N, C-alpha and C positions, 0 to 999 in steps of 0.2 A: 153375336146372336145366333142361336142354333137354327139351322134350316128347318122350316116347319115340316117338311117331308121326313127328315131324319128323326125329328122329335116324335112324329106320329108313329114311325116304325119302332123306335125303342120303347115307347109306351105300350105297344101291342106287338111284342116281338114274336115273329114266326119265321121259320126258315122256308124259303121258296126258291124259285129259279134265280132271283137276283138278290137274295138276302142269305148270308151265312152267319152263324152264331158260334163263337168259340169261347173257351175259358181263357185263363191268363197265359196259357202256353208256357208256363214256367219262366215268364219274363224273357222269352226268346233266348235263353241261355244255351240251349243245346241245338245242334244242327238238325236234329229230328223235328223239333218244333218249328224251326225256320222253314224246313222243307214242307211241312204240313200247310203252313200259311201260304207258301208260294204256290202250292197246288190249288188252293182255293182262289188265289188271285188269277191264275191261268184260266181256270174254269169259268169264273165270272166274266173275265175279259172276253173270252170266246163266246159267251152267251149274250154279249151286248152291254156288259158292265153291271155293277152292283155294289153292295156294301157289306163289309164284314164287321160285325159288332163283337167287341172283345170284353171278357170279364163276366160271363154268365154261365150258370150251371145248367145241366140238362133240365128240360122243362118238367114241371110238376103240375098235374091237372091242366095240361096243354098251355103252360105258362113258364117262361124262362125266369129263373131266379137270379138275383145279383150275387156274384161270388166275391168274397172279400179278398183283395189282392194281398199277396205277401210283399215283404219289403223289396222295393225296386221294380216290381212287376209293372205297375202303372207307368212309371217313368221310362220303361224300356221301349214303349211304342212311340218312338219319335219319327219324324219325317225322314231323317237320315237313316235310321235303322231299317225302315221299310224299303227305302230306295236301295240300300245295300243288299237286302234279300232279293229284290227284283233283279238287280244286276247279276247276282250270283246264280239264280235259279231259273229265270224267265228269259225266253228269247222269242221274238225281239222284246226288249224291255219296254215297260209302259210306265207312265208317270202317275203313281197313286198319290192320293192326298189323305192326310190324317187330321181328324177333328176330334174334339172331346164333347161328350154329350152326357146328360144326366136325365134319369127318369123323373117325371113329375112327382114331387113330394119326396125326392131322395137327393141327398147331397153327394152321393157317390158318383165319381166321374168314370166314364168308360170311353176308351178309344174306339173310333169308327173309321175304318179304312175304306175310302171311296175309290173304287176300281173303274177306270174309264172303259168305254166300249167303242163300237164303230171302228174297229181295226181293219186294215186292208189286207192283212195276212193273218193266218192262225198263229196263236201263241202256243209254244210247247215248252216242256221242261228242258232247260239247258243242262241241268245237273240233277242226278238222282239223290234220293234221301240216303242216310247212312244205313248200313246193314240191309241193303235191298228193300228198304221201306219206300213207299210211294212219296213223291212222284218218281216215275222211272224216266231216266234220261231219254230225250228224243220223242216222248209221248205227248200227244195232244189231249187235254182234258176239257170236259164240258159239264154243264149242269143238267141234272135230271129232276123231274118232279119229286117233291118231298125234300128238296134241299141237299141232294147228294151230288158230289163231284166225282166223276168217273172218266176213265179213258174213252175216247171216241172209238167205237168198234164197228158199228153196223153201217150199212149203206144209208139208212135214214139219218144217223148221226152226222155223217159227212155232208149229206145233201142239205140239211138244215144249216150247218156251219158255213158251207160254201154260199148258200143263199144270203146269209147275213153279210158275208164279206163282199159279195157283188153289190148288195144294196148300199153298203158303206161307200164303195167306190162311186156308185151312181150319185149318192148324196154329195160327195166331195166335188164331183164334176158339176152338179147343179149349183152348188154354192159358188164355185168359180165363175160360172156363167152369170149368176145373179150379181156377183161383185163387179163384173165387167159392165153389165147393163145398168146397175144402180150402185155405184161405189159407196161404201160406208165410211171410207176414210175422209178426213177433212180435205176439202178442195181449197187450194191456195188461191187467194184473190189478190188483185193488184193493190199495192199499198199507195192509196191516193195521197196520203200525207207526205210520202217521199217525193211525189211529183210536184206537190205544192212547194216544198222546200227547194227543189231543183229550179223551178220556174222563178221563184223569188230571188234566188242567188244570181241567176242569169240576168234578171232585171236590174239588180243592184250593180252588177259588173258592167252592164251596158251603160248605166248612168255614169259610172266612173270614167269609162272610155270617152263618153260624149263631152266630158268636161275639158278635154284637151282642145286647144285652138284648132280651127278647121285647117289652117295651113301648116300645122305641126305634123311631122312624120308620125305615122301610127306606131305605137309601141309594139314590141314582139308579142305581148299578151293579146293584143287586138287580132293579130293574124291567127294565133292559136284558137281564139274564141270563134272567129269566123269559120275556120276549118271545122271546128267541132259542130257548130250550128248547121253547116252545110251537110256534114255527114249524118247528123240527126234527121234532117229533112229527107235525105235519101232513104234512110232506114224506115221512116214513117211511110213513105210511098210504097216500099216493098211490102210492108205489113198490110197496107190497105189493098194492094193488088192480090196478095195471098188470101186475104179474107174474102 
């Protein structure tokens, strides 16, 4: 089932700080198209995360139109393909997710690439595009109003980026403190059934031992059992004192 937020975005598609819209990028056949996509991933990640919708033409009357994919273009946008692009062009790499979405009233499917945010370090282009096309290797890209992805240049660009990184670190620290104070993981509880099984078997064994005549020498098992029970009683006393 499609995420309601993604469905709302694709039904009223507009580019902004956390939404980018692309055509089919030739099914990612060329390195230039892969580099363009990597640039958008870097910019969105540095801006706190976002989504890239694939398979739409330039907007007409302030509305993006669906573009008909050529053979193999839709199938090119797989999780593995996007991960490969990230590994090749983005540093440090981030884990993007690919989902399929359709507009209401349409049977056409469109890939949407979900880019994570809240990174603790800025992402930059690990490798440049072919023939000096963007992105440029070693450059940091950010989002600007209107849905543009550009290199971070001004002091204001860097101040906003650093502020987001610091907040991400603070949130990680607060999450760690909350986890310590109120663990979300399942707390292991004592298995009372095992204790019942243990006590029952001790009781049966004791009955067997008591069947021997009083003047008969105790079997070796009796000595082992007595040692075990004595050790268990000492352990219980240590636990009680520690508590």
